[in-house]
N, C-alpha and C positions, 0 to 999 in steps of 0.2 A: 754140293757146290754148284752154283750157277755162275755163268760168266758171259761177258759182253766183250767181244773182240772187235774193236772199232778201228777205222782208219784214222779217225780223229773224233774225239767226243765234242769238239767245239766247231762252230762255224769257221770257214777259212778266214784268216786274218782277224779273228775275234776271240775273246774269252768266252763268249756266250755259248751255252750248250746247244748243240744241233739237235733240234727236235724231229728231224726227218725220220720217216719210216717207223714212227712210234717208239723211238728210243727212250724218251723221258718216261712214258707211261709204262713201258715194259720194265725199265729199271726200278721205278717206284714199286711196282707190283712184286718184283723179285726181292726187294729189300723188305718190304712188308711194314715199314715204319719210316719216319721222317727224321728222327734223331739217330745219327749213324756214327758208331765207333769205326774210325777209318785209319788205314795204314797206307801211306803213300810211299811207294818204293822207287828210289831215284834210278835214273839211267846212267849217271855218272856219279859215283860215290864221293868224288873229291871236288866236283864243280858246285860248291855250296850256294853261290849266288844264283847261278842259273837254275838249280833246283828249287830254291826259295821263290824265284820268279814264277817258274812253271807251276809250281804247286799252289801258289797263291792265286793265280789265274783260274786254275782248275777248280779250286775251292770256291772262289767267287762265282764262277759260272753255275756251279751246282746249287749253291745257296740261293741264287736268284730264281731257280725253278722249284724252290720249296724244300730242299734238303738242308739239314742242319747237322754239322759235324761236331761231335763232342766225345772224345778228342779227335783231333786231326794230326796224326803222328807221321813226321817225315823221317824216312829210314835211308841213311847213307853212312858215311864213315864218321860222322859225329856221334852215331849211336854206339854204345857199348853193350846193349842188351842183345841177347840171342833173338833173332827174328821169330823163332818159334813161340816165344812168350807173347809177342804181339799177335801172332796168328791165332793163338788160343783165345784171345779176348775180343778181336775186332769183328765187325759185321761186314766190312768192306775192304778189299785190297785194290789200290789202284797202281798199275804197272805203268810207269811214265814213258813218254816218248823220249826219243833221243838217238844216239848212235848205237846200232844194234849190237856190234861186237863188244863195245865197252859195257853195255848193260848186261850182255850175256856173261861176260867175265865176272861181273859183280854178283849176278845170280849164282854162278857156280861157287863163288867164294863163300857165300852165305848158305849154300846148300838148299837153295829155295825149291828146286825141283822136287826133292825128297820131302821137304817140310810142308809144302802147300797141297800135297795130295790128300791130306786128311782135313783140310780147311772146309768149314761148313757154311760159310757165308758166300758173298757175291764178289767176283773179280771183275775189274774193268781193265782191259788192255787198251792202251793208247798207242797207235803207231808202232814203235819199236817194241813196246810192251806186248802188243798183239803178235808181232812176228816171233818174239822170244817165247811166246806161250806154246808154240808148236813142239811136237815130238822131235822133228828134224827141222831146224830153222833155216830158211833161205835168206841169208844176209846179203842181199844184192849190193854191189859196191855203191857207195854214196859220196865219198870224199875223193878229191882229185888225186889220181895216182892208184887208187885201189884196184880198178879194173885192169890195170896192166901190171899190177904187182903179183909175181908168181907165188909169193908166200901168203897172199891174202886168202883167208878161208871163207868160202862162200856158204858152206853148210856146216851148222853148229848143232850142238845138243841143246834142246830147249827144256821147257817146263813140263811138257807132256800133258798139257791140258786138252790138246786137240792134235789131230793129225794134219790139219789144214795149214798149208804154207800160204801166208797172206803177203801180198805186196800192197802197201797202202798208198794213199795220195795220188791215185791215178789222174785226178784232175790237174795235178801239177806235173806228174812224171810223163804224162803223154807228150809234154813239150820239151823234156829235159834231155840234155846230152852230157856225157861224162867222159873225159879223156878222148874226146872226138867221136863217141859212139852214142846212139840213142839208147837211153836207159831200158826201155821196154823192147822196142823192135830189134835191138841188136844184142845188148848184154843179157837181159832176162830171157829173151827167146833162145839164145845159144845154150843157156843154162837149163832149159826146160825139158831136155830129153830125159825121159823116164821120171819126170817130176810132174806135179800138178800145182800150179801157182794160182791162187785165187787173188784177183787184182780188184781192189776197191777204190772208188772215189770217197772223198769225205762224206759222211752221212750214211754209209753202208756199214753193216755190222753182222757178225755172227752171234746169235743168242744160243748158249748151251744150257740146257736144263732137262732134268728127268731122263737122262740117258740119251737125249737126241740133240741135234744141232739144226738151227733154222737160220737161213740167210735172208736178211732184210735188206732190200734196196738194190740199186744198180750194181752189177758185178759181171766180171769176165773171168774165163778160165784159160790159162795159157798152159798147154800140155803138148809135149813132143813137137814143139815149135808151131803149134796151131793155136791161134788166138780166137776166141769166140765169146760172144755175150750170152750170159746165162741167167740173168735176172734184170728186172727193171725196178725203178722206184715205186713204192707202195705195193710191192708184190713180195710174197714170202715163198721161199722154196725149202724143202728139207734137204739136208746134205747127208 
């Protein structure tokens, strides 16, 4: 298996694929062909209209850079087939963006963590999909009230594709407040004791292949309440 764990596969506020840091070239090389059997796994299995919108934009963006999907299968509660049957057949799995706990619950429901371990193709994580790819997921509060809800679980069991806990969309989150607290400087920083959070703006990604992980693009590490820059655009570091 090879995987691309992105903050977002697209340019902010656009469906077009973000070509920063060699993403398109690396993806095409990993796939090895341009006609791709693809499985798109939803972040909310009951939000059919939202899933259809997100998936169509994702599909269109990749088609514009030369990839052709045949078939392009959307997996949510409309499907009655065991996800394993699709994993046995497709070349590419796309883990959608969305609400992390909702997607995590769906992944657990379909037992994706167990079933994806033997997948031989390429995985693309987008935002929440990237976060849920971790062994231990840091699901930082996103919705109003979550940060002050004592029952909200910030650490979840993920797909075990990586040990890296990613916080995506730093280009937006560095300006964001939730429940009166700064998402990064207060909420995530307080949660970072004995943790390592990799914080990405859109355009940054982890490429996992051949038993190693490479970090492409601008990135920050938040560990034990200490925030530091670890990489810049157009640079690659091994993790």
